[in-house]
C-alpha positions in Angstrom: 0.0 0.0 -0.2 1.1 3.4 -0.7 2.6 5.3 2.6 0.2 7.7 4.1 1.3 11.7 3.8 2.1 11.6 7.5 4.6 8.5 7.1 6.1 10.1 4.0 6.9 13.0 6.3 8.4 11.1 8.8 10.6 9.4 6.3 11.7 12.7 4.8 12.5 13.8 8.3 15.0 10.6 8.8 16.3 11.1 4.9 17.3 14.8 5.6 18.3 14.6 9.0 21.7 15.9 9.7 24.7 13.7 9.6 25.6 12.1 13.0 22.3 13.4 14.3 20.4 11.0 16.7 17.5 9.2 14.9 14.1 11.2 15.0 10.4 9.9 15.9 11.8 7.3 18.2 9.7 7.0 21.4 10.0 5.0 24.3 7.8 3.6 27.3 9.4 2.1 30.2 8.3 0.4 33.5 9.0 -1.9 36.4 7.6 -5.5 36.5 7.6 -6.6 40.0 7.4 -10.4 40.5 8.4 -13.3 38.2 8.8 -12.6 34.7 9.0 -15.9 32.4 11.0 -14.7 29.4 9.8 -17.6 27.1 6.2 -17.0 28.0 6.9 -13.1 27.5 8.5 -13.6 24.2 5.4 -16.3 23.1 2.7 -13.4 24.1 4.3 -10.9 21.9 4.4 -13.5 19.0 0.6 -14.3 19.6 -0.1 -10.5 19.5 2.2 -10.0 16.4 0.0 -12.9 14.5 -3.2 -10.6 15.3 -1.6 -7.1 14.7 -0.3 -6.7 11.1 1.3 -3.5 12.2 3.9 -5.6 14.2 4.8 -7.1 10.8 4.9 -4.1 8.6 7.7 -2.3 7.1 8.8 -0.2 4.2 9.5 -1.5 0.8 12.9 -0.4 -0.7 12.0 1.0 -4.4 12.6 -1.7 -6.7 13.6 -1.5 -10.3 10.9 -1.2 -12.6 8.4 -0.1 -9.8 5.5 2.0 -10.8 5.3 3.5 -7.3 6.3 7.2 -6.8 7.1 6.9 -3.3 7.6 4.7 -0.2 5.1 1.8 0.0 4.0 -0.2 3.3 4.2 -3.9 3.1 2.8 -6.4 5.7 4.8 -9.6 6.1 3.4 -12.9 6.9 5.4 -13.5 9.9 7.5 -11.3 12.4 7.6 -10.5 15.9 9.4 -8.4 18.5 12.4 -10.4 20.0 12.7 -9.2 23.6 16.6 -9.1 24.9 17.0 -9.7 28.4 19.9 -8.2 30.2 20.8 -10.1 33.4 21.5 -8.1 36.7 24.8 -6.3 36.5 25.3 -6.8 32.8 24.0 -3.2 31.8 23.6 0.3 33.3 19.9 1.2 33.3 20.1 4.7 31.9 22.9 3.9 29.3 20.5 1.1 28.2 17.5 3.3 27.8 19.7 5.8 26.0 21.3 3.1 23.7 18.0 1.7 22.7 16.8 5.1 21.9 20.0 5.7 19.8 20.1 2.5 18.1 18.6 3.1 14.4 15.5 1.1 13.2 16.0 -0.5 9.9 12.3 0.6 8.4 12.7 -1.9 5.6 12.6 -5.0 8.2 9.4 -5.9 9.9 8.9 -4.8 13.3 8.7 -1.2 14.4 8.8 -2.1 18.1 11.8 -3.5 20.1 12.0 -4.8 23.7 14.7 -4.9 26.2 14.4 -6.3 29.9 17.0 -5.5 32.4 16.9 -7.2 35.7 17.5 -4.8 38.7 18.3 -7.6 41.5 19.5 -11.1 41.1 16.9 -14.0 41.3 13.5 -14.9 39.7 11.3 -12.3 41.4 12.6 -9.0 40.0 11.8 -6.3 39.7 12.8 -6.0 35.9 12.8 -2.9 34.0 10.8 -3.1 30.6 11.6 -1.0 27.8 9.6 -0.5 24.5 11.3 1.3 22.0 9.1 2.2 18.7 9.3 4.3 15.5 6.4 6.9 14.6 6.7 5.8 11.0 4.5 2.7 11.9 3.4 3.3 15.5 2.4 6.1 17.9 2.0 6.2 21.5 -1.6 5.4 21.6 -0.8 2.2 19.4 1.6 0.9 21.7 -0.7 1.3 24.9 -3.3 -0.7 22.8 -0.9 -3.4 22.0 0.1 -3.5 25.7 -3.5 -4.4 26.7 -3.4 -7.2 24.2 0.1 -8.5 25.3 -1.1 -8.7 29.0 -4.0 -10.9 27.9 -1.7 -13.0 25.8 0.7 -13.5 28.7 -1.9 -14.6 31.0 -3.0 -17.2 28.3 0.5 -18.5 28.3 1.3 -16.9 24.9 -2.1 -17.7 23.2 -4.9 -15.5 21.8 -8.2 -15.7 20.5 -9.3 -14.9 16.8 -7.4 -14.0 13.9 -5.9 -10.6 12.5 -7.3 -7.4 13.6 -9.8 -5.6 11.1 -9.7 -2.9 10.5 -5.8 -3.0 10.5 -2.9 -0.4 9.3 -3.6 -1.6 5.6 -7.6 -0.5 6.0 -6.3 2.9 7.4 -4.2 3.5 4.5 -7.0 2.2 2.1 -9.5 4.5 3.8 -6.9 7.6 3.5 -6.5 7.0 -0.3 -10.1 7.1 -0.7 -10.8 10.4 0.9 -11.8 13.6 -1.1 -9.5 16.5 -0.2 -11.8 19.2 -1.2 -13.4 20.3 1.8 -10.0 20.2 3.8 -8.4 22.1 1.2 -11.1 24.8 1.5 -10.9 24.7 5.1 -7.1 25.1 5.7 -7.2 27.8 2.8 -8.9 29.9 5.7 -7.1 28.3 8.8 -3.4 28.0 7.6 -1.5 30.6 9.8 -0.5 33.8 8.4 2.9 34.3 7.1 3.7 36.8 9.7 2.6 34.6 12.8 5.4 34.3 15.6 6.3 30.6 15.9 8.9 30.5 18.6 9.1 32.1 21.9 11.6 35.0 22.7 14.9 34.8 24.4 15.1 36.4 27.9 18.0 38.8 28.5 19.8 36.1 30.7 19.9 33.4 28.0 20.6 35.9 25.4 23.8 37.0 27.5 24.6 33.2 27.8 24.3 32.7 23.8 27.0 35.6 23.6 29.6 33.6 25.5 32.7 32.0 24.3 31.4 28.4 24.3 30.8 26.7 20.8 27.1 25.9 20.0 25.9 22.7 21.1 24.3 20.3 18.5 21.8 17.4 19.0 18.7 17.6 21.4 18.0 18.8 24.9 15.3 17.7 27.3 14.0 19.6 30.2 11.1 19.0 32.9 9.0 21.1 35.4 6.1 20.0 37.3 3.0 21.5 38.7 2.1 20.2 42.1 -1.4 18.1 42.0 -3.0 21.1 43.9 -2.0 23.6 41.0 -3.0 21.0 38.3 -6.5 20.5 39.9 -6.8 24.5 39.9 -5.8 24.8 36.4 -8.2 21.9 35.3 -11.1 23.6 37.2 -10.4 27.1 35.8 -10.4 25.8 32.2 -13.4 23.9 32.7 -15.3 26.8 34.3 -14.7 28.6 30.9 -15.5 25.4 28.8 -12.2 24.5 28.0 -9.6 21.6 28.4 -6.2 21.7 30.3 -4.8 21.1 26.8 -6.4 24.6 25.8 -4.9 26.2 28.9 -1.7 24.9 28.0 -2.1 26.4 24.5 -3.1 29.8 25.8 -0.1 30.0 27.9 2.1 29.2 25.1 0.3 31.7 22.7 1.2 34.5 25.4 4.5 33.3 25.5 4.9 33.4 21.5 3.3 36.9 21.6 6.1 38.3 23.5 8.3 37.3 20.7 6.4 39.4 18.2 8.0 42.8 19.7 4.4 44.3 19.1 4.1 45.2 22.8 0.4 45.2 23.9 -0.8 45.5 20.4 -2.6 42.4 18.6 -0.3 40.2 16.7 -0.8 36.5 15.4 0.9 33.5 16.8 1.2 30.0 15.4 2.0 26.3 16.7 1.0 22.8 16.2 -1.1 20.5 18.4 -0.7 16.7 18.6 -4.0 15.1 17.1 -4.8 11.4 18.1 -6.0 11.1 14.5 -8.6 8.6 15.5 -11.8 10.7 15.4 -12.2 9.8 11.8 -15.1 7.8 10.1 -13.3 4.5 9.8 -15.1 1.9 12.0 -13.0 0.9 14.7 -10.2 3.6 14.5 -10.4 4.4 18.3 -8.8 1.0 18.8 -6.5 0.7 15.7 -2.8 0.2 16.6 -1.3 2.3 13.4 0.7 5.8 13.0 -2.5 7.8 13.0 -1.2 10.6 15.3 0.2 13.8 14.0 0.6 17.5 14.6 -2.0 20.1 13.1 -1.1 23.8 12.9 -3.3 26.3 15.0 -3.0 30.0 14.8 -4.7 32.6 16.9 -4.6 36.6 17.1 -3.5 37.4 20.6 -5.2 40.7 21.6 -3.6 41.8 25.0 -6.5 44.1 25.7 -8.9 41.3 25.3 -9.9 39.1 28.4 -7.5 36.1 28.6 -10.6 33.9 28.6 -11.4 35.1 25.0 -8.1 33.7 24.0 -9.1 30.5 25.7 -12.4 30.3 23.6 -10.6 31.1 20.3 -8.0 28.4 20.5 -10.8 26.0 21.7 -12.8 27.0 18.3 -9.4 26.6 16.4 -8.9 23.0 17.5 -12.5 22.0 17.0 -12.2 23.3 13.6 -9.1 21.5 13.0 -10.1 18.2 14.5 -12.9 17.8 11.7 -9.7 16.9 9.2 -7.2 15.5 11.7 -6.4 12.6 9.2 -4.7 15.6 6.9 -1.1 15.8 7.5 1.0 18.9 8.4 3.0 18.7 5.2 -0.2 18.4 3.0 -1.5 21.5 4.7 1.8 23.2 4.1 1.5 22.3 0.4 -2.0 23.6 0.0 -1.0 26.9 1.6 1.3 27.7 -1.3 4.2 28.8 0.8 7.7 28.3 -0.3 9.7 25.0 0.4 11.9 27.0 3.0 8.9 28.5 5.0 7.4 26.7 8.1 3.9 27.1 9.3 4.8 26.4 12.7 7.9 25.7 14.9 6.5 24.3 17.9 4.6 21.3 19.0 2.2 21.0 21.9 0.8 17.4 23.3 -1.4 16.7 26.0 -1.8 13.0 27.3 -5.4 12.7 28.8 -5.3 12.0 32.5 -7.2 8.8 32.6 -9.1 6.2 30.4 -7.9 3.9 27.8 -5.5 3.8 26.2 -3.9 5.8 28.8 -4.7 3.9 31.7 -1.6 3.8 34.0 -1.7 0.0 33.7 -3.7 -3.0 32.1 -7.3 -3.1 32.4 -8.5 -3.9 36.1 -9.5 -7.5 35.6 -6.3 -8.3 33.8 -4.2 -6.5 36.8 -6.0 -8.6 39.2 -5.1 -11.8 37.4 -1.6 -10.8 37.3 -1.5 -10.1 40.8 -2.8 -13.6 41.5 0.6 -14.6 39.9 2.6 -12.5 42.0 2.9 -9.9 39.3 2.4 -6.0 39.8 3.2 -3.4 37.2 4.6 0.1 37.9 3.1 3.0 35.7 4.6 3.3 32.4 6.7 6.4 31.7 7.4 7.9 28.3 10.4 9.3 27.0 9.3 11.7 23.9 10.8 11.5 20.6 12.9 13.9 18.9 11.3 15.8 16.0 12.3 18.0 13.0 10.7 21.1 14.9 13.0 23.3 17.1 11.0 22.5 20.3 8.1 20.4 21.4 6.4 20.5 24.8 4.4 17.3 26.1 2.1 17.4 29.3 1.1 14.4 31.3 -0.3 13.7 34.8 2.0 11.5 37.1 0.6 9.1 39.5 0.1 11.5 42.2 -1.9 14.0 39.9 0.8 16.5 39.4 1.2 17.9 35.6 4.5 17.3 34.4 5.9 19.3 31.2 8.6 18.1 29.1 10.5 20.0 26.4 12.5 18.7 23.8 14.4 21.2 21.7 16.9 21.0 18.8 19.9 22.8 20.1 21.0 24.2 16.7 17.9 26.2 16.6 16.8 26.5 20.1 19.7 26.3 23.0 18.9 24.7 26.0 18.8 28.0 28.1 16.0 29.4 25.9 14.1 25.9 26.1 14.4 25.8 29.7 13.4 29.5 30.2 10.3 29.0 27.9 9.3 26.0 29.9 9.7 27.7 33.2 7.5 30.8 31.8 5.0 28.4 30.4 4.6 26.7 34.1 4.5 30.1 35.7 1.4 31.1 33.4 -0.3 27.8 34.1 0.0 28.4 37.7 -1.3 32.0 37.4 -4.2 31.8 34.9 -6.5 30.3 37.5 -6.3 33.7 39.3 -8.6 35.1 36.7 -11.5 34.0 38.8 -13.9 36.3 37.0 -13.2 35.6 33.6 -12.3 39.4 32.6 -8.7 39.7 33.3 -7.0 41.0 30.1 -4.2 39.0 28.8 -1.7 42.0 29.0 -1.7 41.5 32.7 -0.3 38.0 32.3 2.1 39.6 29.7 3.1 42.2 32.5 3.6 39.1 34.9 5.9 37.5 32.5 8.0 40.6 32.1 8.4 41.4 35.8 9.4 37.6 36.7 11.9 37.0 33.7 12.6 40.7 32.4 11.9 42.1 29.0 12.4 40.1 25.8 15.2 40.4 23.6 14.7 41.9 20.0 14.0 38.9 17.9 14.2 38.4 14.1 11.5 36.9 11.9 9.9 33.3 12.3 12.3 30.6 12.0 12.5 28.8 8.6 13.5 25.4 7.7 16.6 26.5 5.9 17.2 23.7 3.4 20.3 25.3 1.9 19.0 25.1 -1.7 20.4 27.8 -3.9 18.1 28.4 -6.9 19.8 29.3 -10.2 16.4 29.2 -12.2 13.0 28.6 -11.6 10.8 26.1 -13.3 9.1 27.0 -16.5 5.7 25.6 -15.1 4.7 24.0 -11.9 5.4 20.4 -11.7 8.1 20.4 -14.3 10.7 19.1 -12.0 13.9 19.8 -10.4 17.6 19.4 -11.4 20.0 19.5 -8.5 23.5 20.4 -9.6 26.0 18.6 -7.0 29.0 20.7 -5.9 32.2 18.8 -6.6 35.2 18.9 -4.4 36.7 22.4 -4.3 33.7 24.0 -5.9 32.9 27.7 -5.5 29.6 29.2 -5.3 29.7 30.5 -9.1 30.6 26.7 -10.4 27.5 25.9 -12.1 26.4 29.6 -13.3 27.3 28.7 -17.0 25.3 25.6 -16.7 22.3 27.5 -15.9 22.9 30.0 -18.9 23.1 27.0 -21.3 20.6 24.5 -20.1 17.3 25.1 -21.8 15.2 22.5 -20.2 11.8 23.5 -18.4 13.0 22.2 -14.9 14.0 24.1 -12.0 17.7 24.4 -11.8 19.3 24.6 -8.4 22.5 23.6 -6.3 23.6 23.5 -2.8 26.3 26.0 -1.3 29.5 24.2 -1.3 31.2 22.5 0.5 28.3 20.0 0.5 27.6 16.5 2.0 24.7 14.0 1.3 22.7 15.4 4.1 22.8 18.8 2.9 21.8 17.7 -0.7 19.0 15.7 0.8 17.8 18.6 2.8 17.8 20.7 -0.3 15.6 18.1 -2.3 13.0 17.6 0.5 10.5 20.2 -0.8 10.6 18.3 -4.4 10.5 14.9 -2.8 7.5 16.0 -0.7 5.9 17.3 -3.9 6.6 14.1 -5.8 8.3 16.2 -8.7 10.5 14.5 -11.2 14.1 14.7 -10.1 17.5 14.8 -11.8 21.0 14.8 -10.1 23.7 16.4 -12.1 27.2 17.7 -11.9 30.8 17.9 -13.2 32.8 14.8 -13.1 34.2 15.1 -9.6 30.7 15.2 -8.3 29.6 11.7 -9.5 30.1 10.0 -6.1 28.4 12.2 -4.0 25.6 12.4 -6.5 25.2 8.5 -6.5 25.2 8.4 -2.7 22.3 11.0 -2.7 20.5 8.7 -5.2 20.9 5.7 -3.3 19.6 7.2 0.0 16.5 8.5 -1.8 15.9 4.9 -3.2 16.6 3.3 0.2 13.8 5.2 1.6 11.3 4.2 -0.9 11.5 7.2 -3.5 12.2 6.3 -7.0 16.1 7.0 -7.3 16.6 9.9 -9.6 19.0 9.5 -12.6 22.6 10.9 -12.3 24.1 13.0 -15.2 27.9 13.8 -15.0 29.8 15.5 -17.7 33.3 17.6 -17.8 32.1 20.9 -19.0 29.3 23.3 -18.9 27.9 22.8 -22.3 28.2 19.0 -22.1 26.6 18.8 -18.8 23.7 21.0 -20.1 23.5 18.7 -23.1 23.4 15.6 -21.0 20.6 17.1 -18.5 18.4 17.9 -21.6 18.5 14.1 -22.6 18.4 12.5 -19.1 15.8 14.7 -17.2 12.5 13.1 -16.4 9.6 15.0 -17.9 6.8 16.2 -15.6 3.5 17.4 -16.9 3.5 19.6 -19.8 3.1 23.5 -19.4 
């Protein structure tokens, strides 16, 4: 089956990630298993679940020669199952194992988007044992894994046996359902609801974090993680305040984030637009049984609101609730599709931050297995700790996830790309968000203007530093000549070793084809070239890689990686001179639709 738009975007993130970066879209769930854990029975239970759940046998097909597919395809194998690896007591360090499992790449062409590690914390048969589930968002989301866990516990109690055959609907039914959807209505909706180009998408830096950034230390790379907690009492007050005004806690979190983004507009107390993404479950769709379907349905949807500091903060709450309700009608649409429909350039971003809020109770977010199953496990001497999530790294500069802990406190976790949001700025943004969430319930009568909370932030953390325009994706593409018409395709000229910025100017003058002609600022590696090609890959345009003779090896490596991620590998054209290269490009370039 052709992969969904959301799956294609996850694969594009993996394809265009910076060299040496930690894998994106890899999430973890871990907990303690108290009591005896029979490894063979544990493995047999997962095999039984895999026989029923096609998603655990799913993978992506590498692009085959002669294939008519234009992009990645999902295949379900007849047999596959997670193979738990058990580490005896003293053989591994818990934290190192957790990090190692997250950093170990998934081979998405092999079935099994879930792997399992067990670590005995004491010698002897009664544990406790740490259980780590590591999974990839290309085929599973957090909701899915919690559903699979419930099936696993039933299979474990039944000594590795399950009733019934394969699940229906399954991941293939979801892909088929998506392929049959008419995008007329969502196109019309998002034409109205897409964030304006001048929306603020990142929070401002404070004076303290800006001063730290001007230090002599080299900029850090990779991802950072920060956490802050509201007490159970503070969480209850926030929930009650939001409910009193017809909103959920997640909307209150959105209001706090919107106020923080407004400070970065530099507009003072004047109205200004802000935009961010929210995580939608993807299960509020008309596919029967979608709520219980393990598949990668969850994805980000962009929201925007115009923050008016003079208006009551409860109006901001209502505006966000309305925007979320409208977006939920089309939660099967991907963020990339919305971007394409917006008509924005490939380098622009609709949003630069993501908010996710796990519901406080109820399946599949119940802290453990169903009560009846939990009682049966207890009869065998087994008790289970509450599963804890380790959020995935994403391609966005910053994401914030909120969840309730076992004591009722509200835990906020921020994950930031350090190349775009330094650790200090992410920690400051998280602290300011928590401050607002603690103070919003002070608006007991619902008439306090938003500017009072903006003043509160200024008093607590000082003035925001001047900031530039909203962040952009910065693919590094250098356009030499635009396409003659939409869909004509793209020719990317790969810089050879020692190339200068103007190496391909003569080729642009000599080439007469309709394709867009572009290059990448030298020096360039495969990751830089792939980032430059992302908009064309996302749009499904015809591609050609070209260059002078010294660029051949890099061009072939780029083509190989594109094919390995499921797209049709583009042809490669190499020549020694500008005229020779232009002539070769003219005969080798794939043809898009006629103008």
